[in-house]
MITI-733692 format. One record per residue (C-alpha): residue in one letter; y, x, z. Coordinates in nm, 4 decimals, always signed. Each point is the difference from the previous one (the first is absolute). Example, Ala and Ser with C-alpha at 12.3 -4.5 7.8 and 13.67 -1.06 7.14 Angstrom:
<rs>
R, residu, north, east, up
R, A, -0.4500, +1.2300, +0.7800
R, S, +0.3440, +0.1370, -0.0660
</rs>
This chain:
<rs>
R, residu, north, east, up
R, H, +3.6040, +10.3865, +10.8175
R, Q, +0.0546, +0.2489, -0.2840
R, A, +0.3353, -0.1601, -0.0793
R, Y, +0.1191, +0.0423, +0.3580
R, I, -0.1094, +0.3646, -0.0003
R, R, +0.2073, +0.0637, -0.3144
R, A, +0.3017, -0.1759, +0.1542
R, Q, -0.0250, +0.2116, +0.3144
R, E, -0.0227, +0.3155, -0.2131
R, A, +0.3306, -0.0952, -0.1664
R, V, +0.1706, -0.0487, +0.3361
R, D, -0.1466, +0.3245, +0.1385
R, H, +0.1190, +0.1897, -0.3065
R, R, +0.3497, -0.1406, +0.0497
R, D, +0.0030, +0.1063, +0.3650
R, H, -0.1339, +0.3479, -0.0766
R, A, +0.2712, +0.0602, -0.2590
R, I, +0.2690, +0.0134, +0.2710
R, S, -0.1989, +0.1805, +0.2685
R, N, +0.1501, +0.3455, -0.0611
R, I, +0.3593, -0.0947, -0.0886
R, N, +0.2665, +0.1654, +0.2148
R, F, +0.2914, -0.2405, +0.0154
R, L, +0.3584, +0.1205, +0.0054
R, E, +0.1845, -0.0851, +0.3214
R, I, +0.3053, -0.2167, -0.0734
R, R, +0.2670, -0.1111, +0.2444
R, P, -0.0154, -0.3731, +0.0898
R, Q, +0.3606, -0.0504, -0.1140
R, K, -0.0819, +0.1365, -0.3446
R, E, -0.3173, -0.2102, -0.0194
R, A, +0.2012, -0.3135, +0.0776
R, Q, +0.2545, +0.0964, -0.2667
R, I, -0.2773, +0.0453, -0.2579
R, I, -0.1955, -0.3207, +0.0635
R, N, +0.3113, -0.2196, -0.0061
R, A, +0.1667, +0.1555, -0.3052
R, S, +0.0129, -0.1722, -0.3380
R, I, -0.1149, +0.1724, -0.3180
R, D, +0.3577, +0.1002, -0.0873
R, E, +0.0597, +0.1335, +0.3510
R, L, -0.3193, +0.2067, -0.0062
R, C, +0.0982, +0.1475, -0.3379
R, R, +0.3468, +0.0865, +0.1329
R, L, -0.1486, +0.1684, +0.3085
R, L, -0.2346, +0.2011, -0.2220
R, D, +0.2782, +0.1045, -0.2378
R, S, +0.2161, +0.1132, +0.2910
R, H, -0.2971, +0.1911, +0.1491
R, E, +0.0363, -0.1879, +0.3304
R, I, -0.3692, -0.0836, -0.0149
R, T, -0.2947, +0.1255, -0.2027
R, S, -0.2699, -0.1819, -0.1913
R, V, -0.2610, +0.1467, +0.2367
R, E, +0.1853, -0.1593, +0.2927
R, I, +0.0129, -0.3364, -0.1797
R, V, -0.3685, +0.0017, -0.0940
R, T, -0.1052, +0.1240, +0.3440
R, T, +0.2000, -0.2728, +0.1741
R, F, -0.1517, -0.2815, -0.2048
R, L, -0.3458, +0.1582, +0.0165
R, K, +0.0065, +0.0137, +0.3797
R, R, +0.1176, -0.3615, +0.0196
R, T, -0.2808, -0.1046, -0.2305
R, L, -0.2572, +0.1703, +0.2199
R, K, +0.1451, -0.1609, +0.3119
R, H, +0.1015, -0.3472, -0.1188
R, G, -0.1382, -0.0529, -0.3520
R, R, -0.3569, +0.0837, +0.0929
R, D, +0.0277, -0.1930, +0.3245
R, H, +0.0764, -0.3084, -0.2102
R, E, -0.2652, +0.0981, -0.2620
R, L, +0.2522, -0.0062, -0.2844
R, T, -0.1146, +0.3047, -0.1999
R, S, -0.2912, +0.0721, -0.2316
R, I, +0.0064, +0.3312, -0.1900
R, E, +0.2226, +0.2588, +0.1692
R, L, +0.1362, +0.3051, -0.1842
R, F, +0.1695, +0.1713, +0.2942
R, R, -0.0958, +0.3626, -0.0663
R, E, +0.0928, -0.0229, -0.3664
R, A, +0.3278, -0.1694, +0.0943
R, L, +0.0981, +0.2811, +0.2390
R, D, -0.0767, +0.2612, -0.2657
R, K, +0.2065, -0.1910, -0.2537
R, A, +0.2855, -0.0351, +0.2518
R, Q, +0.0092, +0.3767, +0.0512
R, L, +0.0135, +0.0484, -0.3766
R, C, +0.2890, -0.2491, -0.0229
R, D, +0.1914, +0.1887, +0.2690
R, D, -0.0515, +0.3280, -0.1867
R, Q, +0.1272, -0.1578, -0.3224
R, R, +0.3004, -0.1504, +0.1759
R, G, +0.0773, +0.3340, +0.1651
R, R, +0.0212, +0.1687, -0.3396
R, C, +0.2527, -0.2663, -0.1079
R, R, +0.2274, +0.0423, +0.3017
R, G, +0.3627, -0.0488, -0.1028
R, D, -0.0839, -0.1069, -0.3563
R, R, +0.0400, -0.3776, -0.0315
R, A, -0.1192, -0.0090, -0.3600
R, K, -0.3299, +0.1665, +0.0932
R, L, -0.0404, -0.2308, +0.3008
R, R, +0.0317, -0.3077, -0.2230
R, R, -0.2640, +0.1372, -0.2343
R, L, -0.2496, +0.0159, +0.2870
R, G, -0.0362, -0.3798, -0.0113
R, R, +0.1378, -0.3123, +0.1616
R, F, -0.2675, -0.0132, +0.2745
R, H, -0.0599, +0.3726, +0.0384
R, G, -0.1648, +0.0743, +0.3337
R, L, -0.0324, -0.3638, +0.1157
R, P, -0.3399, -0.1430, +0.1020
R, F, -0.1258, -0.3387, -0.1147
R, A, -0.3121, -0.2148, +0.0178
R, V, -0.1783, -0.2330, -0.2432
R, S, -0.2388, -0.2891, +0.0350
R, D, -0.3676, +0.0943, -0.0143
R, V, -0.0451, -0.1858, -0.3307
R, I, +0.2529, +0.2216, -0.1817
R, N, -0.1736, +0.2904, -0.1720
R, V, +0.0633, +0.3536, +0.1258
R, R, -0.1589, +0.2972, -0.1731
R, G, -0.2794, +0.1621, +0.2010
R, T, -0.0390, -0.2893, +0.2444
R, P, -0.1972, -0.3256, -0.0087
R, S, +0.1563, -0.3428, -0.0215
R, S, -0.2505, -0.1495, +0.2401
R, C, +0.1397, -0.3570, -0.0137
R, G, -0.1568, -0.0359, +0.3438
R, L, -0.3508, +0.0491, -0.1411
R, I, -0.2396, +0.2686, +0.1186
R, R, -0.1650, +0.0320, -0.3416
R, L, +0.3295, +0.1107, -0.1585
R, L, +0.0613, +0.2919, +0.2389
R, D, -0.1551, +0.2510, -0.2406
R, G, +0.1943, -0.1119, -0.3087
R, H, +0.2805, +0.2581, -0.0050
R, K, +0.2703, -0.0753, -0.2544
R, E, +0.0869, +0.2395, -0.2816
R, L, +0.3596, -0.1175, -0.0507
R, D, +0.2916, -0.1083, +0.2148
R, H, +0.1565, -0.3402, -0.0472
R, P, +0.3115, +0.0555, -0.2164
R, Y, +0.2312, -0.0761, +0.2938
R, V, -0.1866, +0.2455, +0.2237
R, A, +0.0107, +0.2669, -0.2698
R, A, +0.3717, -0.0620, -0.0583
R, L, +0.0806, +0.0158, +0.3729
R, K, -0.1867, +0.3283, +0.0270
R, G, +0.1949, +0.1204, -0.3020
R, E, +0.3209, -0.0808, +0.1900
R, G, -0.1209, +0.2170, +0.2879
R, A, -0.1296, -0.2789, +0.2276
R, I, -0.2987, +0.0772, +0.2227
R, L, -0.2879, -0.2443, +0.0333
R, L, -0.0912, -0.0136, +0.3681
R, M, -0.2701, -0.2684, +0.0050
R, K, -0.1465, -0.3184, -0.1416
R, A, +0.0196, -0.3188, +0.2051
R, N, -0.2888, -0.2179, +0.1153
R, C, -0.0917, -0.3171, -0.1925
R, P, -0.2299, -0.3050, +0.0174
R, Q, -0.3663, +0.0207, -0.0889
R, Y, -0.0129, -0.0527, -0.3762
R, I, +0.3857, +0.0068, +0.0066
R, Y, +0.0018, -0.3800, +0.0136
R, G, +0.0552, -0.1602, +0.3366
R, T, +0.2323, -0.1255, +0.2656
R, E, -0.0022, +0.3212, +0.1991
R, S, -0.0797, +0.3666, -0.0447
R, N, -0.3372, +0.0405, +0.1619
R, N, -0.2965, +0.1921, -0.1386
R, N, -0.3093, +0.1916, +0.1088
R, I, +0.1585, +0.3431, -0.0615
R, W, +0.3522, +0.0215, +0.1348
R, G, -0.0071, -0.2893, +0.2469
R, K, +0.2226, -0.2989, +0.0716
R, A, +0.3732, +0.0569, -0.0606
R, R, +0.2078, -0.1250, +0.2931
R, N, +0.3567, -0.1236, +0.0036
R, P, +0.2596, +0.2416, +0.1485
R, W, +0.1528, -0.2838, +0.2036
R, N, -0.3200, -0.1422, +0.1435
R, K, -0.3458, +0.1459, -0.0503
R, K, -0.1507, -0.3468, +0.0228
R, K, +0.1770, -0.0838, -0.3254
R, T, -0.0782, +0.1130, -0.3534
R, V, +0.2256, +0.1861, -0.2436
R, G, -0.1290, -0.2109, -0.2908
R, G, -0.2032, +0.0974, -0.3046
R, V, +0.0564, +0.2750, -0.2578
R, S, +0.3272, +0.1833, +0.0782
R, G, +0.0105, -0.1399, +0.3538
R, P, -0.1036, +0.3419, +0.1386
R, D, +0.2696, +0.1642, -0.2152
R, A, +0.2558, -0.2261, +0.1669
R, G, -0.1481, +0.0840, +0.3396
R, L, +0.0375, +0.3729, -0.0644
R, V, +0.3648, -0.0446, -0.0987
R, A, +0.0629, -0.2208, +0.3049
R, L, -0.1494, +0.2621, +0.2329
R, R, +0.2126, +0.2706, -0.1673
R, C, -0.3110, +0.1847, -0.1164
R, I, +0.1414, +0.0329, -0.3518
R, P, +0.3464, -0.0406, -0.1609
R, F, -0.1299, -0.2321, -0.2727
R, S, -0.3187, -0.1120, -0.1660
R, L, -0.1115, -0.1450, -0.3321
R, G, -0.1921, -0.3222, +0.0523
R, V, -0.1625, -0.2536, -0.2304
R, D, +0.0962, -0.3664, -0.0306
R, F, -0.2498, -0.2378, -0.1548
R, E, +0.0246, -0.3316, +0.1840
R, G, +0.2816, +0.1029, +0.2328
R, E, -0.1766, +0.2686, +0.2063
R, L, +0.2871, +0.2506, -0.0161
R, R, +0.2531, -0.2643, +0.1021
R, I, -0.2105, -0.1597, +0.2730
R, G, -0.0827, +0.3414, +0.1492
R, S, +0.3685, +0.1002, -0.0038
R, A, +0.1056, -0.3248, +0.1686
R, W, -0.2714, +0.0206, +0.2657
R, C, +0.0819, +0.3630, +0.0845
R, G, +0.3786, -0.0419, -0.0040
R, V, +0.0836, +0.2320, -0.2921
R, Y, +0.1476, -0.0325, -0.3508
R, G, -0.2158, -0.0575, -0.3063
R, F, +0.0652, -0.0518, -0.3704
R, K, -0.2155, -0.1488, -0.2764
R, P, +0.1531, +0.0898, -0.3390
R, T, -0.0337, -0.2014, -0.3191
R, T, -0.3686, +0.0037, -0.0864
R, R, +0.0469, +0.0997, -0.3635
R, R, +0.2674, +0.2600, +0.0752
R, T, -0.2373, +0.2313, +0.1865
R, I, -0.3145, +0.1924, -0.0854
R, T, -0.2874, -0.2474, +0.0291
R, D, -0.2463, +0.1167, -0.2649
R, W, -0.1710, +0.2787, +0.1953
R, G, -0.0085, +0.2004, +0.3209
R, I, -0.0855, -0.2814, +0.2452
R, D, -0.3659, -0.0150, +0.0940
R, K, -0.1787, -0.3331, +0.0210
R, P, -0.3750, -0.0107, +0.0702
R, F, -0.0276, -0.3270, -0.1924
R, S, +0.1118, -0.1117, -0.3435
R, G, +0.2130, -0.2979, -0.0880
R, H, +0.3247, -0.1575, +0.1167
R, T, +0.1351, +0.0878, -0.3420
R, D, +0.2618, -0.2730, +0.0281
R, M, +0.1416, +0.1381, +0.3270
R, V, +0.0464, +0.3729, +0.0433
R, P, +0.0785, +0.2193, +0.3022
R, V, +0.3516, +0.1412, +0.0214
R, V, +0.0916, +0.3293, +0.1677
R, G, +0.3115, -0.0189, +0.2151
R, P, +0.1715, +0.1920, +0.2815
R, I, -0.0010, -0.0623, +0.3744
R, G, +0.2770, +0.1651, +0.1998
R, K, +0.2266, -0.0026, +0.3048
R, N, +0.3080, -0.1463, -0.1724
R, V, +0.1257, -0.1477, -0.3268
R, D, +0.1585, +0.3292, -0.1127
R, D, -0.3424, +0.1658, +0.0042
R, L, -0.1418, -0.2810, -0.2138
R, V, +0.2862, +0.0420, -0.2481
R, N, -0.0647, +0.3747, -0.0190
R, I, -0.3675, -0.0543, -0.0796
R, A, +0.0768, -0.2814, -0.2458
R, R, +0.2283, +0.2364, -0.1930
R, F, -0.2907, +0.2411, -0.0158
R, I, -0.2801, -0.2383, -0.1055
R, F, +0.2149, -0.1522, -0.2764
R, A, +0.0960, +0.3425, -0.1427
R, R, -0.1216, +0.0434, -0.3572
R, R, -0.1463, +0.3432, +0.0740
R, V, -0.2283, -0.1793, +0.2490
R, T, -0.0947, -0.3122, -0.1976
R, K, -0.0577, +0.1785, -0.3318
R, S, -0.3679, +0.0534, +0.0910
R, S, -0.0521, -0.3783, -0.0177
R, Q, -0.0493, -0.1962, -0.3196
R, R, +0.1222, -0.3202, +0.1661
R, A, +0.3007, +0.0897, +0.2153
R, P, +0.3220, -0.0486, -0.2014
R, P, +0.2597, +0.2819, -0.0097
R, L, +0.2405, -0.1727, +0.2400
R, E, +0.1772, +0.2494, +0.2229
R, F, +0.1584, -0.1140, +0.3253
R, N, +0.3304, -0.1657, -0.0943
R, E, +0.2586, +0.1506, +0.2355
R, D, +0.2844, -0.2052, -0.1462
R, Q, -0.1850, -0.3263, +0.0600
R, F, -0.0921, +0.1051, +0.3542
R, I, +0.3599, +0.0864, +0.0906
R, K, +0.1317, -0.3132, -0.1729
R, M, -0.2250, -0.2229, +0.2100
R, L, +0.0916, +0.1880, +0.3172
R, N, +0.3698, -0.0683, -0.0575
R, R, -0.0101, -0.3710, -0.0773
R, K, -0.0665, -0.3159, +0.1972
R, L, -0.3570, -0.1095, -0.0677
R, R, -0.1695, -0.3387, +0.0019
R, F, -0.3043, -0.0017, +0.2296
R, G, -0.2511, -0.2853, -0.0347
R, F, -0.2001, -0.0759, +0.3182
R, F, -0.3334, -0.1836, -0.0147
R, T, -0.3284, -0.0574, +0.1865
R, F, -0.3261, -0.1839, -0.0728
R, P, -0.0163, -0.2432, +0.2947
R, K, -0.2716, -0.2174, -0.1568
R, V, -0.2312, +0.3015, -0.0103
R, M, +0.0691, +0.1436, +0.3432
R, E, +0.3231, -0.0147, +0.1933
R, P, +0.1401, +0.3349, +0.1167
R, C, -0.0183, +0.0651, +0.3728
R, D, +0.3196, -0.0156, +0.2064
R, A, +0.0498, +0.3788, -0.0126
R, V, -0.0107, -0.0005, -0.3813
R, K, +0.2361, -0.2986, -0.0140
R, R, +0.2438, +0.1841, +0.2291
R, A, -0.0212, +0.3104, -0.2225
R, M, +0.0955, -0.2154, -0.2992
R, H, +0.2962, -0.1417, +0.1955
R, I, +0.1139, +0.3496, +0.1038
R, L, +0.0070, +0.1135, -0.3617
R, R, +0.1561, -0.3247, -0.1229
R, D, +0.2842, +0.0172, +0.2530
R, G, +0.0546, +0.3726, -0.0545
R, L, +0.0341, -0.0393, -0.3752
R, K, +0.2457, -0.2872, +0.0382
R, S, +0.2149, +0.2107, +0.2329
R, F, +0.0257, +0.2610, -0.2773
R, G, +0.1182, -0.2618, -0.2494
R, H, -0.3244, -0.0324, -0.1960
R, V, -0.1173, -0.3399, -0.1199
R, V, -0.3145, -0.1488, +0.1558
R, V, -0.1852, -0.2691, -0.1962
R, E, -0.2909, -0.2066, +0.1310
R, V, -0.2729, +0.0064, -0.2660
R, T, -0.2903, -0.2440, -0.0303
R, F, -0.2812, +0.0590, -0.2463
R, P, -0.2061, -0.3027, -0.1132
R, F, -0.3070, +0.0069, +0.2211
R, N, -0.2311, -0.1082, -0.2805
R, L, +0.0962, +0.3161, -0.1948
R, V, -0.0548, +0.2232, +0.3028
R, E, -0.3366, -0.1668, +0.0605
R, D, -0.1020, +0.0316, -0.3659
R, L, +0.0937, +0.3686, +0.0042
R, E, -0.2016, +0.0697, +0.3139
R, K, -0.3023, -0.1964, -0.1199
R, A, -0.0055, +0.1847, -0.3315
R, T, +0.0462, +0.3364, +0.1700
R, S, -0.2829, -0.0670, +0.2447
R, K, -0.2304, -0.0988, -0.2824
R, I, +0.0857, +0.3166, -0.1911
R, L, -0.0489, +0.2264, +0.3005
R, H, -0.3241, -0.1608, +0.1101
R, S, -0.1685, -0.0590, -0.3341
R, E, -0.3415, +0.1569, -0.0396
R, K, +0.1021, +0.1896, -0.3116
R, Y, +0.3068, +0.1630, +0.1539
R, S, -0.0757, +0.0332, +0.3714
R, F, -0.1547, +0.2612, +0.2212
R, Y, -0.2439, -0.2353, +0.1701
R, E, -0.2920, +0.0849, -0.2291
R, A, +0.0442, +0.3693, +0.0818
R, I, -0.0077, -0.0697, +0.3742
R, Q, -0.3659, -0.0790, -0.0313
R, T, -0.0712, +0.3582, -0.1143
R, L, +0.1508, +0.1696, +0.3068
R, N, -0.2331, +0.2088, +0.2121
R, E, +0.2156, -0.0249, +0.3105
R, P, +0.0882, -0.2781, +0.2443
R, L, +0.2794, -0.2313, -0.1047
R, K, +0.3117, -0.0203, +0.2126
R, P, +0.0951, -0.3456, +0.1358
R, Y, +0.2346, -0.0935, -0.2844
R, N, -0.2497, +0.0792, -0.2750
R, S, -0.2926, -0.1522, +0.1891
R, F, +0.2110, -0.3149, +0.0436
R, Y, +0.0280, -0.0379, -0.3769
R, A, -0.3526, +0.1158, -0.0667
R, R, -0.1185, -0.2945, +0.2119
R, I, +0.2226, -0.2393, -0.1932
R, V, -0.1167, +0.1334, -0.3362
R, G, -0.3630, -0.0216, +0.1105
R, T, +0.0335, -0.3631, +0.1078
R, S, -0.1378, -0.2642, -0.2342
R, R, +0.2472, -0.2272, -0.1746
R, L, -0.1627, -0.3056, +0.1580
R, V, +0.0649, +0.1341, +0.3499
R, I, +0.3595, +0.0858, -0.0936
R, F, +0.0525, -0.3489, -0.1451
R, L, -0.1369, -0.1655, +0.3142
R, T, +0.2130, +0.2281, +0.2180
R, R, +0.3119, -0.1002, -0.1883
R, L, -0.0862, -0.3678, +0.0425
R, Y, -0.0429, +0.0552, +0.3737
R, L, +0.3334, +0.1836, +0.0252
R, R, +0.1730, -0.2824, -0.1855
R, F, -0.1553, -0.2550, +0.2362
R, K, +0.1239, +0.2022, +0.3002
R, G, +0.3502, +0.0200, -0.1462
R, E, -0.0145, +0.3792, -0.0524
R, L, +0.1520, -0.0197, -0.3467
R, R, +0.1471, +0.3522, -0.0008
R, V, -0.3335, +0.1571, +0.0951
R, K, -0.1690, -0.2098, -0.2679
R, Q, +0.2507, +0.1221, -0.2585
R, L, -0.0489, +0.3613, +0.1074
R, L, -0.3771, -0.0294, -0.0337
R, K, +0.0439, -0.1500, -0.3466
R, R, +0.2196, +0.2893, -0.1113
R, K, -0.2449, +0.2637, +0.1181
R, T, -0.3091, -0.1529, -0.1598
R, F, +0.1129, -0.0643, -0.3580
R, Y, -0.1260, +0.2307, -0.2737
R, C, +0.0442, +0.0215, -0.3750
R, H, -0.3414, -0.0005, -0.1622
R, T, +0.1153, +0.0598, -0.3582
R, V, +0.2726, +0.1913, -0.1780
R, G, +0.1358, -0.3345, -0.1192
R, D, +0.0377, -0.1193, +0.3596
R, Y, +0.1835, +0.3188, +0.0888
R, N, +0.2372, -0.0223, -0.2961
R, T, +0.0796, -0.3636, +0.0827
R, I, +0.0915, +0.0909, +0.3554
R, V, +0.2173, +0.2916, -0.1139
R, K, +0.1900, -0.2370, -0.2293
R, K, +0.0581, -0.2392, +0.2913
R, K, +0.1280, +0.2891, +0.2066
R, D, +0.2357, +0.1126, -0.2764
R, T, +0.1340, -0.3547, -0.0363
R, A, +0.0679, -0.0235, +0.3743
R, V, +0.1752, +0.3385, -0.0055
R, K, +0.2265, -0.1065, -0.2867
R, E, +0.0959, -0.3258, +0.1711
R, L, +0.0650, +0.1790, +0.3306
R, Y, +0.2323, +0.2445, -0.1774
R, D, +0.1809, -0.2973, -0.1541
R, A, +0.0466, -0.1409, +0.3506
R, W, +0.1165, +0.3421, +0.1246
R, N, +0.2569, +0.0284, -0.2819
R, S, +0.1363, -0.3469, +0.0726
R, Y, +0.1384, +0.1202, +0.3352
R, D, +0.1904, +0.2925, -0.1588
R, V, -0.0784, +0.2433, +0.2835
R, D, -0.0172, +0.3793, -0.0217
R, V, -0.2921, +0.0367, +0.2406
R, L, -0.2354, -0.2137, +0.2064
R, V, -0.0644, +0.0383, +0.3729
R, A, -0.3233, -0.1227, +0.1584
R, P, -0.2470, +0.0850, +0.2769
R, V, -0.2499, +0.2744, -0.0791
R, F, -0.2543, -0.1826, +0.2157
R, P, +0.0491, -0.3014, +0.2279
R, T, -0.1000, +0.1984, +0.3108
R, P, +0.0281, +0.3589, +0.1263
R, A, -0.3082, +0.2240, -0.0006
R, T, -0.3276, -0.1829, +0.0640
R, N, -0.2972, +0.0975, +0.2142
R, H, -0.2824, +0.2187, -0.1234
R, N, -0.2824, -0.1737, -0.1884
R, N, +0.2255, -0.3031, -0.0455
R, N, -0.1383, -0.0996, -0.3412
R, F, +0.0857, -0.3660, +0.0422
R, L, +0.3772, +0.0204, +0.0389
R, Y, +0.0740, +0.2656, -0.2610
R, N, -0.1234, -0.2102, -0.2916
R, I, +0.1893, -0.3211, +0.0716
R, P, +0.3612, +0.0852, -0.0943
R, S, -0.0696, +0.2244, -0.2999
R, E, +0.2794, -0.1750, -0.1935
R, Y, +0.2561, +0.2071, +0.1920
R, S, -0.1338, +0.3377, -0.1153
R, N, -0.1572, -0.1083, -0.3295
R, F, +0.3222, -0.1569, -0.1287
R, A, +0.1591, +0.3339, -0.0950
R, S, -0.3324, +0.1495, -0.1127
R, V, -0.0972, -0.2774, -0.2390
R, M, +0.3566, -0.0500, -0.1238
R, G, +0.0239, +0.3724, -0.0736
R, A, +0.3216, +0.0050, +0.1999
R, V, +0.1643, +0.2867, +0.1862
R, A, -0.0329, -0.0258, +0.3787
R, G, +0.1213, +0.2026, +0.2957
R, V, -0.0502, -0.0351, +0.3740
R, L, +0.2608, +0.0368, +0.2745
R, P, -0.0809, +0.0142, +0.3730
R, V, +0.2324, -0.2506, +0.1701
R, T, -0.0922, -0.0588, +0.3629
R, H, -0.2733, -0.0130, +0.2651
R, V, -0.1971, -0.2931, +0.1394
R, Q, +0.1650, -0.1192, +0.3211
R, N, -0.1542, -0.1474, +0.3164
R, G, +0.0785, -0.3579, -0.0964
R, E, -0.1700, +0.0370, -0.3400
R, I, -0.3593, +0.0832, +0.0981
R, F, -0.1371, -0.3382, -0.1045
R, Y, -0.0410, -0.1978, -0.3211
R, R, +0.0645, -0.3657, -0.0800
R, D, +0.0096, -0.1834, -0.3316
R, R, -0.0274, -0.3501, -0.1387
R, H, -0.3708, +0.0286, -0.0845
R, H, -0.1447, +0.0333, +0.3526
R, D, -0.3375, +0.1073, -0.1382
R, R, -0.2479, +0.2813, +0.0541
R, I, +0.2244, +0.2461, -0.1804
R, T, +0.2919, -0.0904, +0.2272
R, N, -0.2118, +0.0679, +0.3100
R, H, -0.1333, +0.3225, -0.1457
R, V, +0.3459, +0.1370, -0.0809
R, D, +0.1260, -0.1060, +0.3429
R, G, -0.2700, +0.2159, +0.1570
R, V, +0.0892, +0.2975, -0.2196
R, M, +0.3689, -0.0278, +0.0932
R, G, -0.0833, +0.0256, +0.3700
R, E, +0.0012, +0.3813, -0.0071
R, S, +0.2780, +0.0514, -0.2538
R, R, +0.2965, +0.0767, +0.2281
R, G, +0.1935, +0.3017, -0.1283
R, L, -0.1635, +0.0091, -0.3433
R, P, +0.2327, +0.0645, -0.2961
R, V, +0.0940, -0.2757, -0.2434
R, G, +0.0817, +0.0775, -0.3634
R, I, +0.1544, -0.1986, -0.2846
R, H, -0.0482, +0.0028, -0.3796
R, V, +0.2791, +0.0679, -0.2496
R, M, -0.1050, -0.0761, -0.3593
R, S, +0.1548, +0.0335, -0.3435
R, K, -0.1172, -0.0714, -0.3528
R, P, -0.2116, +0.2508, -0.1962
R, F, +0.1823, +0.3171, -0.1089
R, E, +0.2869, -0.0726, +0.2388
R, D, -0.1187, +0.2617, +0.2510
R, E, +0.3505, +0.1372, +0.0467
R, T, +0.1259, -0.3476, +0.0942
R, C, -0.2741, -0.0414, +0.2582
R, L, +0.0672, +0.3401, +0.1589
R, A, +0.3755, -0.0632, +0.0091
R, A, -0.0587, -0.3404, +0.1619
R, M, -0.2340, +0.1629, +0.2525
R, K, +0.2680, +0.2534, +0.0923
R, I, +0.2600, -0.2762, +0.0397
R, A, -0.2366, -0.2139, +0.2066
R, D, -0.1058, +0.2944, +0.2180
R, E, +0.3633, +0.0791, +0.0794
R, A, +0.0616, -0.3668, +0.0867
R, I, -0.2980, +0.0033, +0.2361
R, K, +0.1155, +0.3143, +0.1768
R, R, +0.3639, -0.1114, +0.0204
R, A, -0.1253, -0.3102, +0.1799
R, G, -0.1694, +0.2210, +0.2592
R, H, -0.3551, -0.0592, -0.1200
R, G, -0.2664, +0.2074, -0.1737
R, V, -0.3263, +0.1599, +0.1086
R, K, +0.0144, +0.3010, +0.2280
R, L, -0.3237, +0.1920, +0.0283
R, R, -0.1643, +0.0539, +0.3318
R, G, +0.1008, +0.3129, +0.1880
R, L, -0.3078, +0.2051, -0.0813
R, K, +0.0337, +0.3580, +0.1166
R, P, -0.0286, +0.2762, -0.2632
</rs>
């Protein structure tokens, strides 16, 4: 009861903060121009004094109140501070009128609003991680990327919603509510960074910084029909500034990456996060600036694209298969080479088994901490709490029963989620197995001599709320880039059509029936595709994304957002 009172106080405080704001009236035509403009276009409009920063912030703020809150996508909102900062930016820009040198010194993102995931630290605000008990823990320092963006004149408008305990299949907690998909409120936006993608999709923000751990940034981008980018893990700042209410996962670290409306916006933000003046605060991030020459070189040559799926794990639905065909045919029409890639299934399986054991080991998981919560668990966490609390004898007998019934995939899933390392030696052994699988998979990758890989982000479009079962089956698709440490971007390709609202595969088991039911309400949902490159080849990945995006649009495809009124 006390926890719910504190959560309601946080929501009431958020509502009260905007009660006395007088919003500037903006013509609908100008609002439409603002919400559809890229980062470069917004900067040009500001420099030419065709629009003001106050108009930009007000437009996105009003859309957030109307659409973002309606879909429960926000957590902490900094609207009043953002409007004050926007007025200051306009005053500074006014004093630089006619002086291009002074305008450049104002900063690359001067006067532009942005959002961040709730788990990214912002000075003076809590990183609640979806937990009521963390609402009073205000941070003393900004994450380096947040501080650097502010230094470039950007204006933080809000933090996005997230799952309870930041770990889960969807963003749902006892404070900020259940984040709903912009295309269908019955569907989820995914886990951490899903709400960021939802805000970008609803044109509530020009861009956001999300977090990718096991594919959350990429899955959220694909499910909301926007563009996302996971940089090389070790090329970004990973040593501080991201809040986690549990320790561990030292072998896999969260990566901050951008979510935007187009590839050009992702490139702009990538240039920024790789800048040495930004990464110098980290002891781990290497001084590797964005390589413009490499980016342009890859843009101007014919690339080799390797296409692959994991059909033995879970076959993609028909809509995802069609999206792969659209991209494959579009690239061929531009003269690029398309190669069909097959990874040895035993290596993929070994990688996923090792990863699951690492993530769910007692020493490095969050499950122990769940028991200390003084608030009700949301469905995803309660689902795993029940599994963790089940005796090993019952789990063993359940697996025998599933094998007898022919439900081999469900049996395998249960096995993955109930294995724990009880000693440091066990953990180190599993990490070595994972490293061996990664090395052999890279050897297989190199044997095809391709510049980038193309694969589904997830075998289906957005799933239903509280759909714990489905989300955990095909984790190979999202975990592949995470565990390999690869670069990965997401492109929206198409929408689910009427003839694709079903699911069939060769297994014909309980999972098949479950997915078939989920697909029944998927008409019109966006479908996204992965583009991946090797570590530290971020420029190659972004160039390939730009090429692929142009091929998709030239073929008359792509994801057009719903006609939401300003």
